[in-house]
N, C-alpha and C positions, 0 to 999 in steps of 0.2 A: 470297792473299786470294781469296774466292769469294762469288758471289751465291747466296742460298738461297731456295727457294720451297717452301711447303707449301700445296697447293691442294685445297680441298674435302675436307679430311680428316675422316673419321668413324671413331669407335672406341667400341665398347660392350663392357662386361664383364657378360655375362648380360643382365639387363633394365636395367642401369644404363648410361646413355649418358655417356661421358667427354668426347667431342668430337663436335660436330655442325657440319658445313660450316665447318670451321676453315681459314682462308686467311690466310697471312702471307707477305710478300715482304721479304727482308732484303738490303740493298745490300752490296757488297763493302767490307770493312773496318769495317762498322758494328757497334756494340754495341746490341743490342735486349734489353730486359728484358721477360719475360712475368710479369705481376703479377696476383695475385688471391688470394682466400681459399682455405683448404684445400678440396680437392675440386672446384676449378673446372676442372681439366684441364690445368694448365700443365706439370706433370711428365710426364703422359702424352704431351703434345705433344713434349716434349724427348726422351723415350724413343723415340718414333716417328721423330723426326729422326735419332737416334743409331743406329737399326736394332735397338734392344733390344725394341721392340714392333712388331707388324705391324698397320697400319691396316686397317680393314674396307673403306675406300673412299678415293678421292682419290689424290694422288701427291706425292712428295717429289723435288725436283730441285735439283742444284747445278750452277751455270754452265750452266743450261738442259738438263742431262742428267738423265733420270729415273733415280733410284737407289732407287726404292721396294722393289725386290726384292734389293738388294745387302746382304750380311751386314755387321755392324758393322766387322769387320776390314778390309773393302775400302773403307770410306767415308773413311778417313784423317781421322777426327775426333779431337780431344782432348776428354776429359771429366773434370771434377772434381766429386766428390760431397761432400755435407756431412760425411761420416764419414772423409774423407781417403783411406782405402783404401791406405795405404802398406804396403810389405813390412816387417814388424817386425824381420826378421833382416838388413836391409840398412841401411847408413848413408844419410844424405840424398844424398850423391854417387851411391851405388849405385842408389838409387831413381830418381834423375833419369836415370841412364845406361841403365836397364833397357829402355825402349822403343827406344833407339838400337841396342842389341844385337839386339833382335827384328828391326829393320830391316837388320841385318847391316852397320852402319857400321864402318869400320875404327877401330882403337884411337886413332889420332891425331885423326880427326874427332870421335870420341866425347869425347875429352878436351877438345878445343876447345869443343865445344857445351856440355858440362857446365860448364866454367869460365865460359862466357858466361852460362848460366842462373843459376849461383850468384851471379854478379856482379849481374845485373839484378834478382834477387829478394832481394838483400842478405842472403845466407845464408853469407857467408864464415866467420863464427865458428862455424857449426853444420854445416859440410859433412861432417864426420866423426862426427857424432852419430847415434845410432839414434833412431827415433821416440819411444821412451819417455823419452828424455833431452831432448826438446824440448817447448816450450809448444804450445798449440793453434794459435796464429797462425803459429809457425815450421813446424809440420807442414803447415798449409794452404799455405804458400808453397812447400814442397817439392812438394806435389801439383800446384800450378800450374806450377812449373818442369818437372816431369816431363811434364805434358800439352803444354806449349809446346815442349819440346825436340825433339819429333818433327816439328816444322813442320806442324801439322795444317792442313787446308784451313779447318776451322771449329772453334772452341772452344766447348764446351758446359759450362755451370756450373749445377749443380743445388743451389740453396740452399747455396752453399759457406761462408757465414758464420754460419749459424743456430746453430751449436754454440758460438760464441765470445761472450765477454762484450762489453758495449757499446763500451768504449774500443778494444779490439783489433779489433772488427768494423769500426769506423769507419776505423781506420788501414789495415786490410787492404783495405777497400773502395776506398780511394783508390789503394792499391798496384795493385789489379787494373786499375783504369782507366788508371793510368800505364803498366803493362805492355802492356795491350791497344793503347794508342795507339802505344807504341814498337815493338811487334812488327807491328802493323797487321792482326791476324787478325780475321776476321769472327767475332763472338761472340754467343751466345744465353745469357742469364743468367736463371734462374728464381728468383723470390723472392716472399715474401708481405709483405715489408717495403717500404712505399711510399717511405720516406726513402732507402733503399738505391737503389731504382730511379730515383727522380728525380735523385739525386746523380750517377750515373755513366752513365746511358744516353743514347744519341743519340735513340732513340725508346723509348717504353714502350707495351706492349700490355696493356690491362686486360682480364682474362677473368672470365667469370661463367657458370656452368652449361655449360661446354664450348664457349662461344662467345667470339669476340673482340669486345668491346664498342667499343673504340676503340684505334687505334694512332697515336700522335702524339708529337712532341717534348715533353719534360717541361713546359715553360712553357705550351705550347698545351693540354696535357692539364689542367693546373691552372686555367688562366684560361678555357678554353672546353670544359668537359666535354660529351661528346656526349649524355648522358642522366643521369637521377637516380642510377643506380647508380654511374657514374664519378664524379659530383660528390660523392657520399657516401663513396666509397672512397678517393678522393685528397684528402687533407687533411680539413678540417672545413668544413661549410657550414651556413648558416641557410637554411631554406626559407621564403621570405617571400611574402605575397600581393602580387599585382600586377594592374593593370588595363590592358588594351590600349587604346591611343589610335589614332592614324592610322598607317598603314604599319607600320614595325617599332618604333614608340615605345611604351614602357611606363611607367606611373606606379608607382614603388616608393618607399615611405617619403616620400611627397609630393614626389618628384623625378621628372623625366622623363628616361629614359635609353633607349639603344638595346638592343633584345633581339636574340638570335641568330636569332629567327624572328618573323614577323609574326602578329598575332592580329586577329580582327575587333573593331572599335572597341566598347568596352564589355564585352568578354568578360574574365572574371577568370581568373587562373592563378596558378601558383607559379613563383618564380625562385630561383636559387641565389645567395647572397651570402656571400662569405667573411667571417669575423670581423674581419679587418683592414680590410675595406672599409666598416665602420660607424664613424661618429663619434658622440661624446656631447657634450652641452652641459648644464652645470649649470642647473637650473631648479627653483625652489621649487614650481612648479605642474606640473612635468613628470609625465606619467602613468607613467613607468618608474622603477623603484627598483633600485639596485645590491644584488643579493642575496648575491653572494659574489665573492671575488677569488682568483686563484691566481698567485703569483709564479713566473715561469719564466725568471728571469735578465733578459736585455734586454727581454723582453716580459712583460706581465701579461694574463691572461685573466679577463675579468669576465663574470659571469652577470647579465643584466639582465631583470627580471621586471615583469609587469603583471598584476594579478588577472584571471583568466579568459582569459588569452592565453598563447600559447606563449613560453617564455623565449628570449632571444637570447644568443648568445655574441659577445663583442666583445674583440678583441685590440688593446691599446694599448702603446706604448712604456712601459716601467716608470716612466720619469721623468715621463710624463704621467699615468699611472694613479693616482699618489698624490693627485691632485686629486679622485678619485672614491672615497671610502671607502664601505664597506658601509653601506647605509641611506640614502645620498644620493639625491635625486630628480633625474632627468635627462630630457632629450629625446633621441631617437635619430634619426639621419639617415644617408643615404649620404654618404661622403666626397666632397668636391668634385671629386676627380680620378677618380672612378669614372664612366665613361661608357657601359659596356656590361655587361649581365647575361645569364646563361644561362637561358632559359625551360625549365623542367622539364616542366610539365604545363599543360593548359588547364582543369583542374578546380580549383576553389577549395579552399583548406584549410578544414577543418571549423570551426576557430576563427580569427577574423579579428584582425588586429593594427592598431593605430592608432599614430600617432606623437604 
């Protein structure tokens, strides 16, 4: 296991800046996901860490030692790509063994390690198959086993699940986390899928335009986003008008709650409120109307509208949502157990909402 640092990294491709003042510190044995939309710089950061790209500025360090100028083969990193990159003329077993041969391990050691990797990746029934004889999920497990077999100091995963269908992706996502915890290797996982990142990471780094917007554990990222970009990218939020009271108190949907920052009394702003944090009450004189519903299994998402105002998204348990058919009139409020909101801006929304 190893600690990893990327400090003040800058990288440009011509006039396009891919990374600007990018800094991240990863603890030994930790799994960190770099998450963001296409073009945000996450894969560039991973390639610089791997030594496949040279940064224009800043430094990369492992265990406090600067490795910025070391070639990829000297970094002792394992890397898994989204396209598997297996040798087509080798069986699963031979693919896994390849890196061990490069390391000049003796035959007995290679056999022991390969058997162990086949066991932990649950490839016993596929060890002697060639890549074209395996499913996408099986091939990706071979690629993981091959990367882990060489005992890398750091494991780098570049969108390894994006080419798989949803059910296989979810299963293999959990397998990656199980393996990472079992092996204990420091891991950097690049993805554009927020559900993937939140499900498996110790911490998630949300990136935008080459910068790290926030690095935090999944729950903190979801419940206390640092800014409007993070709030909008992680999950779904309603941006609601709020009025500052005294200290860090804000009035939202006629309730007083704590904000993550204080505002001058009387100042209006916008706050992020998750759909599951809004409650509905049936009311024949309520100003809001249920516009549509989407059944999502245990949860149902409702769109609640009021003429001349921004619609709200509300998530209810499906068993509760049946009480709110399309067209019914309602009052909206914050749930009683919501005590804190994230203040996004101190500029009021163009259109105001009322409860």
